[in-house]
VEXTIDO-216008 format. One record per residue (C-alpha): x, y negated, z; residue in one letter. Coordinates in steps of 0.25 Angstrom, whole numbers, padded with zeros to 4 digits, always signed. Last residue first. Layout:
% residues N
XYZa;...
This chain:
% residues 487
+0459-0455+0314m;+0455-0454+0330t;+0443-0466+0330m;+0439-0457+0319i;+0437-0446+0326l;+0432-0452+0339t;+0419-0458+0331t;+0417-0443+0325l;+0418-0435+0340t;+0410-0447+0346r;+0398-0445+0334t;+0399-0430+0336g;+0387-0428+0346f;+0377-0441+0346g;+0368-0433+0354s;+0355-0432+0349a;+0344-0431+0362g;+0346-0430+0377k;+0359-0437+0382v;+0372-0432+0380y;+0381-0440+0390y;+0381-0428+0400s;+0370-0419+0392r;+0355-0424+0392q;+0347-0414+0388e;+0344-0409+0373k;+0355-0415+0366i;+0356-0415+0351f;+0369-0416+0341d;+0377-0405+0349a;+0366-0394+0345a;+0373-0394+0332a;+0385-0402+0330i;+0394-0396+0318d;+0404-0403+0317l;+0412-0403+0302h;+0425-0407+0300v;+0433-0409+0288w;+0448-0412+0282p;+0446-0417+0268i;+0452-0404+0258d;+0443-0395+0258k;+0432-0405+0253d;+0421-0403+0259v;+0407-0395+0254f;+0410-0381+0255a;+0415-0385+0273e;+0401-0387+0274l;+0398-0373+0274f;+0409-0368+0283m;+0403-0377+0292a;+0390-0371+0291a;+0397-0357+0290t;+0403-0362+0304i;+0391-0365+0311a;+0383-0352+0310g;+0394-0344+0312g;+0382-0332+0311y;+0369-0337+0308r;+0369-0338+0294g;+0379-0345+0285g;+0369-0357+0279s;+0370-0366+0266n;+0375-0356+0258v;+0386-0359+0249l;+0391-0357+0235d;+0379-0353+0229a;+0372-0339+0224v;+0379-0328+0232p;+0380-0338+0244s;+0393-0340+0255k;+0391-0347+0267i;+0393-0333+0276a;+0406-0331+0269k;+0410-0341+0275r;+0406-0335+0290l;+0415-0321+0284t;+0427-0330+0281p;+0429-0336+0296d;+0437-0349+0294d;+0427-0360+0299m;+0431-0360+0314p;+0424-0368+0326l;+0429-0380+0332k;+0422-0386+0345w;+0417-0401+0347f;+0412-0407+0360r;+0413-0420+0359e;+0421-0430+0368g;+0424-0440+0360a;+0440-0435+0363m;+0434-0421+0363k;+0426-0423+0351a;+0440-0431+0345a;+0448-0422+0347a;+0438-0411+0340l;+0438-0418+0328v;+0453-0420+0327e;+0455-0404+0327d;+0445-0402+0315g;+0454-0411+0307f;+0466-0402+0311a;+0457-0389+0308d;+0455-0395+0296n;+0441-0388+0288n;+0434-0390+0301t;+0423-0386+0310f;+0418-0392+0322l;+0407-0387+0331g;+0398-0397+0340g;+0397-0394+0355t;+0387-0399+0365n;+0374-0389+0361t;+0380-0377+0361g;+0395-0371+0353l;+0390-0359+0347a;+0375-0360+0347v;+0377-0377+0342a;+0386-0372+0332c;+0375-0362+0325a;+0365-0373+0325g;+0372-0378+0313t;+0374-0392+0307l;+0371-0403+0318t;+0381-0410+0309a;+0395-0417+0308i;+0402-0418+0295d;+0419-0423+0296i;+0426-0425+0283i;+0441-0430+0283r;+0450-0439+0274d;+0439-0443+0267p;+0438-0438+0252k;+0425-0447+0250l;+0422-0434+0241e;+0422-0425+0253s;+0411-0435+0262a;+0400-0431+0247f;+0405-0416+0250s;+0403-0416+0264l;+0387-0424+0262a;+0384-0412+0252d;+0385-0403+0262a;+0382-0410+0273l;+0367-0410+0268t;+0369-0394+0264l;+0376-0392+0279r;+0365-0397+0287g;+0353-0389+0279e;+0356-0376+0287a;+0341-0377+0289d;+0337-0374+0275t;+0344-0361+0275n;+0349-0351+0265n;+0351-0362+0254v;+0363-0358+0243e;+0373-0369+0240i;+0380-0374+0228t;+0392-0381+0228k;+0396-0394+0220g;+0400-0403+0229n;+0387-0410+0231r;+0379-0398+0232a;+0372-0388+0225h;+0360-0380+0231l;+0354-0368+0230i;+0342-0362+0237d;+0339-0352+0243d;+0331-0358+0256p;+0325-0369+0252r;+0326-0384+0249y;+0315-0394+0251a;+0305-0399+0242n;+0292-0394+0250g;+0298-0400+0262g;+0304-0392+0273p;+0313-0402+0280m;+0328-0405+0280n;+0329-0419+0282e;+0342-0428+0275a;+0355-0437+0279a;+0367-0433+0271a;+0375-0441+0280i;+0391-0446+0275i;+0399-0456+0287a;+0411-0461+0282t;+0421-0465+0291v;+0433-0473+0285k;+0443-0474+0298c;+0450-0486+0305p;+0439-0485+0315l;+0429-0499+0316k;+0425-0495+0330l;+0412-0498+0326g;+0414-0494+0312a;+0419-0480+0317a;+0408-0478+0325a;+0397-0482+0318r;+0402-0470+0309v;+0401-0462+0320a;+0388-0465+0324g;+0384-0462+0307l;+0390-0448+0308v;+0384-0445+0322a;+0372-0448+0316c;+0374-0439+0303a;+0378-0429+0312g;+0366-0431+0323s;+0355-0430+0309k;+0351-0415+0312d;+0347-0423+0325g;+0330-0426+0320k;+0332-0409+0321m;+0329-0409+0335t;+0316-0403+0336t;+0317-0394+0324m;+0324-0381+0331y;+0313-0381+0341d;+0301-0382+0328a;+0309-0370+0321p;+0315-0374+0310k;+0314-0373+0295i;+0320-0366+0285d;+0311-0374+0274l;+0319-0384+0279g;+0327-0383+0293g;+0319-0397+0298s;+0330-0406+0299d;+0327-0419+0302f;+0337-0431+0298t;+0347-0422+0293l;+0360-0429+0295g;+0373-0421+0296k;+0385-0431+0295g;+0397-0432+0288v;+0409-0440+0294l;+0420-0443+0281a;+0433-0448+0288i;+0440-0459+0280h;+0455-0461+0286g;+0465-0471+0295r;+0458-0482+0287c;+0464-0498+0292e;+0457-0508+0289g;+0443-0512+0288e;+0437-0500+0291p;+0428-0490+0283s;+0415-0484+0289w;+0405-0478+0279t;+0392-0473+0281l;+0387-0463+0267t;+0372-0459+0270i;+0365-0449+0260f;+0351-0449+0263r;+0339-0439+0260p;+0325-0441+0258p;+0314-0441+0270n;+0303-0431+0264a;+0312-0419+0267s;+0313-0406+0258g;+0324-0412+0249k;+0335-0415+0261a;+0341-0403+0263v;+0342-0401+0246a;+0347-0415+0247y;+0360-0412+0253f;+0361-0401+0247a;+0361-0405+0233g;+0372-0419+0235m;+0371-0420+0221k;+0376-0435+0221e;+0363-0437+0214k;+0354-0431+0221l;+0360-0438+0235i;+0356-0453+0227r;+0341-0449+0222e;+0340-0446+0237e;+0346-0457+0243n;+0361-0462+0245w;+0364-0469+0255i;+0377-0477+0258e;+0384-0484+0269c;+0395-0493+0271k;+0398-0498+0285l;+0398-0512+0289g;+0394-0509+0304f;+0381-0513+0305e;+0377-0513+0291e;+0382-0499+0289a;+0376-0494+0302l;+0363-0501+0296s;+0365-0490+0284l;+0367-0477+0291a;+0355-0480+0300k;+0346-0482+0286e;+0352-0469+0281a;+0348-0462+0294l;+0334-0468+0293a;+0334-0462+0274a;+0338-0450+0280p;+0327-0450+0291t;+0330-0454+0305i;+0315-0459+0309v;+0306-0447+0306n;+0318-0438+0309g;+0318-0443+0323p;+0330-0451+0330e;+0340-0445+0339n;+0349-0442+0329a;+0350-0460+0327i;+0351-0463+0342d;+0362-0451+0343r;+0372-0458+0334t;+0371-0472+0336y;+0372-0466+0353c;+0386-0459+0348q;+0390-0471+0340a;+0387-0480+0353e;+0394-0470+0361a;+0407-0471+0348l;+0404-0487+0351i;+0407-0488+0364r;+0418-0479+0367g;+0426-0487+0356e;+0425-0500+0363f;+0426-0495+0379l;+0439-0488+0375g;+0441-0501+0367d;+0439-0508+0381q;+0449-0498+0389d;+0442-0495+0401a;+0448-0502+0415g;+0432-0505+0422t;+0422-0499+0412v;+0411-0510+0413y;+0398-0507+0405l;+0387-0517+0402c;+0375-0520+0399d;+0370-0507+0404p;+0362-0498+0394s;+0348-0495+0395i;+0341-0484+0397l;+0324-0485+0393k;+0314-0483+0406e;+0313-0499+0409d;+0310-0504+0396e;+0298-0493+0395e;+0299-0482+0388q;+0291-0477+0375s;+0301-0468+0372l;+0306-0470+0357y;+0319-0476+0358k;+0325-0467+0370d;+0336-0465+0364f;+0347-0466+0376a;+0360-0470+0378y;+0365-0475+0390c;+0375-0466+0395g;+0380-0465+0379l;+0387-0480+0380v;+0393-0476+0391a;+0399-0462+0390g;+0404-0468+0376e;+0410-0479+0386a;+0419-0472+0394a;+0422-0461+0386a;+0428-0473+0377r;+0435-0480+0391s;+0441-0466+0392t;+0448-0467+0379i;+0454-0478+0380r;+0458-0476+0394e;+0459-0487+0404g;+0446-0482+0412a;+0456-0470+0414r;+0445-0468+0426p;+0431-0474+0426m;+0425-0485+0431f;+0412-0491+0425l;+0403-0504+0429l;+0390-0506+0423v;+0382-0518+0420n;+0366-0516+0416s;+0360-0506+0427c;+0348-0502+0422r;+0347-0489+0430k;+0346-0478+0419a;+0359-0486+0411a;+0368-0487+0423a;+0364-0471+0426t;+0365-0469+0410r;+0379-0478+0410l;+0387-0471+0423v;+0384-0455+0417s;+0388-0461+0402f;+0401-0466+0407s;+0403-0451+0417g;+0400-0443+0404e;+0407-0453+0395r;+0419-0451+0407v;+0416-0437+0406n;+0422-0435+0391e;+0433-0442+0394h;+0438-0432+0407f;+0435-0420+0401t;+0448-0416+0397e;+0453-0421+0410k;+0444-0413+0420e;+0443-0422+0434n;+0427-0424+0438g;+0423-0438+0431l;+0413-0438+0442g;+0404-0450+0438h;+0399-0463+0451v;+0388-0471+0448v;+0389-0483+0457v;+0373-0491+0457y;+0369-0506+0458k;+0381-0515+0458v;+0375-0528+0456s;+0382-0531+0472g;+0381-0517+0478h;+0368-0510+0475l;+0376-0494+0478v;+0367-0483+0471p;+0376-0474+0469i;+0374-0465+0456k;+0384-0450+0457i;+0388-0442+0444t;+0394-0430+0441t;+0401-0427+0429g;+0415-0422+0430a;+0415-0419+0446k;+0416-0433+0455g;+0416-0431+0468k;+0403-0433+0472f;+0399-0429+0486k;+0387-0435+0484e;+0388-0440+0499n;+0402-0444+0497i;+0400-0452+0485v;+0387-0457+0490a;+0397-0464+0502r;+0409-0468+0492r;+0397-0473+0484c;+0393-0484+0496l;+0409-0486+0500e;+0413-0490+0487l;+0401-0499+0484m;+0406-0506+0499d;+0419-0507+0495g;+0426-0503+0481e;+0422-0494+0471l;+0433-0492+0460p;+0437-0480+0467a;+0425-0473+0471l;+0429-0459+0465l;+0442-0461+0473v;+0433-0465+0484s;+0426-0452+0486e;+0438-0442+0488p;+0440-0437+0478s;+0441-0436+0465a;+0434-0431+0451e;+0435-0443+0442e;+0427-0453+0443a;+0418-0463+0434l;+0410-0474+0441i;+0401-0482+0436g;+0397-0496+0443i;+0383-0499+0441l;+0376-0514+0441e;+0389-0522+0438v;+0382-0537+0436g;+0395-0543+0447a;+0406-0530+0449h;+0418-0540+0444d;+0427-0529+0438f;+0439-0527+0447g;+0445-0515+0439k;+0444-0523+0424e;+0431-0521+0414c;+0430-0515+0401k;+0419-0515+0393v;+0405-0507+0386i;+0395-0517+0383n;+0381-0509+0381m;
């Protein structure tokens, strides 16, 4: 879908749907200010009949049959300044979702503050997200599928903002596409192929390590998780390097469990059904490096993924095993379903060896985080408060919710100590998200600012919520990319 700026007075010929994002107001003529003539009068009567006032999240869809225009969709933005840009995303999503469902090829959008770059970015994000569907495995007739409009015209917009928003949202949709794929399609090797395809498309550097190389590189924690599966692991690095100015180097480490059965400490069946999404962190870092390359951002970005399956095979690792991590630390296993932190341990050690300016890892790590924060908010943990605040600011700008959790409780830190090894891989049920973050911190160079993002439960949507349709959410992709944009 093309998303382009147009000026006031744009010729409506060929436009089939007009969308208006309106702040809460009265009388009706204010809500419908972009319209005129017969179309204004028709829509004004509909607005009065429905008692539509432009409250946030409300929508009215009006059939008009005026020239080429078949529908007018008015979406309320409310009048809260704090949520304005998120409401624009939701409004643009609503308009474009309607256009896609109604098979409208050309859409004209009006909105307040359209000339602001961040507003245009939000509108483009919502528009692209509004046309997303993961339906490749459905036996549908062509006329049952969701079809994106050909073009969205945004009156008075900032063209750079529209471009940025499209790239950001396309990256999130890319993240969703991979995360939605089942474990029989996306194995560790298949995930590595996705990285190679990105490298070819965007001119990135990609290196893939096989099982033999992983063992040679002394990634004992990562390999232990992988060895119970018939599908061998892959260690993936994918790097975007700008041609000119470079403002720094950030390493993005994503948890890449292409399927997680829990291993020998096997999960209950109803906990296993969405475990294709345990690779969501890996998908998010692939999406972010894709966006960084698409926007040609002046920052070196290295995506790092330890891709594996956690399965209860005859060669699976066991409770009580002691593992040797890449950085020399030993780990006692007391729960094979606390596997993500083991794969991340070696990946974070590797990332630290690259000496980047900053490291972020993102992972569907703990159910404890989901219990604490719900399904719409990720947890943030850091060894550097200033960097943590930067990530929170980027998340707010991106419209994604994260909440900072503490890492200064000495009692919880004792919970990951082992009498027979340096660390134990699970600190128990109390403060589980915090003890998991403390475990990861042991594998990060203490001189490198580091943030851990726990996106458990926010990664997968069971019922549509706003512009998050059912399935993989791509959560975190926009936060990572927005952070890189502000570096």
